[in-house]
C-alpha positions in Angstrom: 19.3 0.2 9.8 21.5 -1.3 7.3 21.6 1.6 5.2 22.9 3.6 7.4 26.1 2.3 8.5 27.9 1.6 5.5 31.2 3.5 6.0 32.7 3.4 2.9 30.1 2.3 0.1 26.6 1.0 0.6 25.3 -1.6 -2.4 21.5 -3.1 -2.5 20.3 -6.0 -4.3 16.6 -5.7 -4.4 14.6 -9.1 -6.5 12.7 -7.4 -8.9 8.9 -7.6 -8.6 6.9 -9.9 -10.8 5.4 -8.2 -13.9 2.2 -8.6 -13.0 2.6 -7.3 -9.5 1.2 -4.6 -7.6 2.7 -4.7 -3.1 3.7 -2.3 -3.1 7.0 -2.7 -0.7 9.4 -0.8 0.6 12.4 -1.3 -1.5 9.2 -0.6 -4.4 9.4 3.2 -3.3 13.4 3.8 -2.8 13.5 2.7 -6.3 10.4 4.7 -7.4 11.7 7.6 -5.4 15.8 7.4 -6.8 14.7 5.8 -10.4 11.4 5.2 -11.3 11.9 4.7 -14.7 14.3 2.6 -14.5 14.7 -1.3 -15.9 15.9 -4.6 -14.2 19.5 -4.6 -14.8 21.7 -7.7 -13.5 24.9 -6.1 -14.3 25.2 -2.0 -13.9 23.0 -0.6 -11.0 19.8 1.4 -11.5 21.0 4.6 -9.7 23.9 5.4 -8.3 26.2 8.9 -7.0 29.9 8.9 -6.1 32.6 7.7 -7.7 33.0 3.2 -8.7 36.7 3.1 -8.3 36.4 4.7 -4.8 38.2 2.1 -3.2 41.8 2.6 -5.3 42.2 6.4 -2.9 43.9 6.2 -0.6 42.6 7.6 2.8 44.2 9.5 5.5 44.4 9.5 8.6 43.9 5.2 9.1 45.9 2.7 10.9 47.1 -0.1 8.9 45.5 -3.4 10.4 47.2 -5.4 13.3 48.2 -8.9 12.7 45.9 -11.3 11.5 43.6 -12.4 14.3 42.5 -16.4 15.3 39.8 -17.5 13.6 36.8 -16.8 15.1 34.8 -20.1 16.9 31.1 -20.3 16.8 31.2 -21.3 20.1 33.0 -17.6 21.0 30.1 -15.5 19.7 27.6 -13.8 22.1 24.7 -15.8 22.4 22.1 -13.0 20.5 18.4 -13.1 23.0 15.8 -15.0 21.5 13.7 -12.6 19.4 9.9 -13.9 18.2 8.4 -13.5 15.1 6.4 -11.1 13.6 2.8 -11.2 13.9 1.1 -10.9 11.0 -2.3 -9.4 10.3 -4.3 -8.0 7.7 -5.4 -4.8 7.7 -9.0 -6.2 5.8 -9.9 -9.0 8.0 -12.9 -8.4 11.2 -14.4 -10.3 13.8 -16.4 -12.9 12.3 -20.3 -12.8 13.0 -22.7 -15.1 13.7 -23.0 -18.2 16.2 -20.0 -19.7 16.6 -16.6 -18.3 15.3 -16.1 -17.5 11.6 -20.0 -18.4 11.9 -20.6 -15.5 8.3 -18.2 -17.6 6.2 -20.8 -21.0 6.6 -24.2 -19.0 6.0 -24.6 -18.9 2.2 -25.6 -14.8 2.2 -22.8 -14.7 3.6 -21.1 -16.0 0.3 -22.9 -14.4 -1.6 -22.2 -11.1 0.1 -19.0 -11.9 -1.0 -19.2 -12.4 -4.6 -21.5 -9.4 -5.2 -18.0 -7.2 -3.0 -15.8 -9.0 -5.3 -17.8 -8.4 -8.4 -18.5 -4.0 -7.4 -15.4 -4.1 -6.7 -14.0 -5.0 -10.0 -16.5 -2.8 -11.1 -14.8 0.3 -9.9 -10.8 -0.7 -10.2 -12.1 0.2 -14.4 -12.8 3.9 -13.7 -10.1 5.8 -13.9 -11.5 9.6 -14.3 -14.8 10.7 -14.9 -16.3 13.5 -16.3 -19.0 15.6 -14.9 -22.2 13.5 -15.2 -20.3 10.8 -17.5 -21.1 7.3 -16.1 -18.9 4.7 -16.8 -19.1 1.7 -19.7 -18.5 -1.7 -18.6 -18.4 -5.0 -20.6 -19.7 -8.0 -19.6 -21.2 -6.8 -16.2 -24.1 -8.2 -14.5 -27.1 -5.6 -14.6 -27.8 -5.8 -11.3 -23.9 -4.9 -11.0 -24.1 -2.1 -12.8 -27.5 -0.6 -11.8 -25.5 -1.1 -7.9 -22.6 1.2 -9.7 -25.0 3.7 -11.6 -27.2 4.6 -8.2 -23.9 5.3 -6.3 -22.6 7.2 -8.7 -26.3 9.4 -9.3 -25.7 11.3 -6.4 -23.3 14.1 -7.2 -21.4 13.9 -4.2 -20.4 10.5 -5.0 -19.8 11.0 -8.4 -17.6 14.1 -7.4 -14.5 11.5 -5.9 -14.3 10.1 -9.3 -13.7 13.7 -11.2 -10.4 14.6 -12.1 -9.2 17.1 -9.4 -7.0 20.2 -9.2 -3.8 20.0 -9.6 -1.8 16.7 -9.7 -3.0 13.6 -7.8 -1.7 10.5 -8.8 -4.2 7.3 -8.5 -3.7 4.1 -7.6 -6.1 1.4 -7.2 -6.4 -1.8 -6.1 -2.8 -1.0 -4.5 -1.1 -3.9 -2.2 1.1 -3.4 0.5 3.3 -4.7 3.0 3.9 -2.7 6.4 5.5 -3.7 10.0 3.4 -1.4 12.3 3.4 -2.1 15.6 5.9 -4.5 15.6 3.4 -6.2 12.9 4.1 -7.5 9.9 0.8 -6.1 7.8 -0.9 -6.8 4.8 -3.7 -4.7 3.0 -5.3 -3.5 -0.5 -6.3 -0.4 -0.9 -9.1 -0.2 -3.3 -8.6 3.6 -4.6 -6.3 5.9 -2.9 -5.2 9.8 -4.6 -1.7 10.2 -4.2 -2.5 14.6 -4.4 1.2 17.1 -4.8 2.1 21.0 -5.2 3.6 22.4 -7.9 7.1 21.7 -7.3 5.8 17.6 -6.9 5.9 17.4 -3.5 3.2 14.7 -2.1 1.2 16.8 0.3 -2.5 15.0 1.1 -3.4 11.4 0.3 -6.8 10.4 0.2 -7.9 6.4 0.9 -11.5 5.3 -0.6 -12.5 1.9 0.8 -15.7 0.2 -1.7 -18.5 -1.5 1.0 -21.3 -3.5 -0.5 -22.6 -3.6 3.3 -26.8 -3.6 3.5 -26.2 -0.9 6.1 -23.6 1.8 7.3 -21.6 1.0 9.9 -18.1 3.0 9.5 -17.5 2.3 13.6 -16.9 -2.0 12.3 -14.3 -0.6 9.8 -12.3 1.5 11.7 -9.7 -0.3 12.5 -9.3 -1.3 9.2 -8.8 1.9 7.7 -6.7 3.4 10.4 -4.4 0.6 9.1 -4.4 2.3 5.4 -3.8 5.0 7.4 -1.1 4.3 9.1 0.3 2.0 6.1 0.1 5.2 3.6 2.2 7.5 6.0 4.8 4.9 6.7 5.2 4.0 3.0 4.6 7.9 1.7 6.4 9.2 4.6 2.9 11.5 5.2 1.5 13.0 8.3 -1.1 10.7 9.5 -3.0 14.5 9.5 -2.6 14.7 6.1 -4.0 11.2 5.2 -8.3 10.9 4.6 -10.2 8.3 4.9 -13.7 8.0 3.1 -15.9 4.7 3.0 -18.0 4.2 0.2 -20.8 2.3 1.3 -22.6 1.6 -2.7 -26.0 0.1 -1.7 -27.1 2.9 1.1 -25.2 5.8 -1.5 -23.6 7.3 1.5 -20.1 8.1 1.5 -18.3 8.3 5.8 -15.4 10.1 6.3 -13.4 8.7 9.0 
């Protein structure tokens, strides 16, 4: 809102992201749109438009300021209504299962499943694009994990998700983001995101992929998470939700389900 209120000039100062940061924030989106190749510069703007010496120019039709006003006291200020802090929410959080709250976190098989999911995600993060029939090469990965990935990619339909699509497609992997949705602060990380552009470079479609290592497909369990991702991509990239496809990839069973 503040960016729409400037009368003479608008100066936006943002914090440079850490070199290893992948979090997608709204100020990152603005800079990537206006000055995608600019490096942080503490002395000069990375993007500007208009005249720097606008303040030297005379403006017509404005009345000069009157006499100096009396100093403003804190007690004279109107009392702003209390606003509750935003609630935070992590898109990948799910209701706990098992006996008692968070019971699954204390079961040995729960820890094993989380470790497997972490390792499988790390392998898929290494895959950029694959030629038809190509098998990815992983250095130092556990043989069982590699067999799981290989078996999933043996299905031509699954392999096609990792083949270069026609046209211009930007690929983002393990893309973190922060967004405010429905009055809540949403944090998340998208496993794989395809951003499709038309001949003019305009973003026209997006596809979200999420890797799951569930023993049996249960898309209803993950639907809230995928809806969060769809809303976040719509907000951050200015796409209608109908133009954002979400696909769950169940690595153990080889299923690919659209939501």
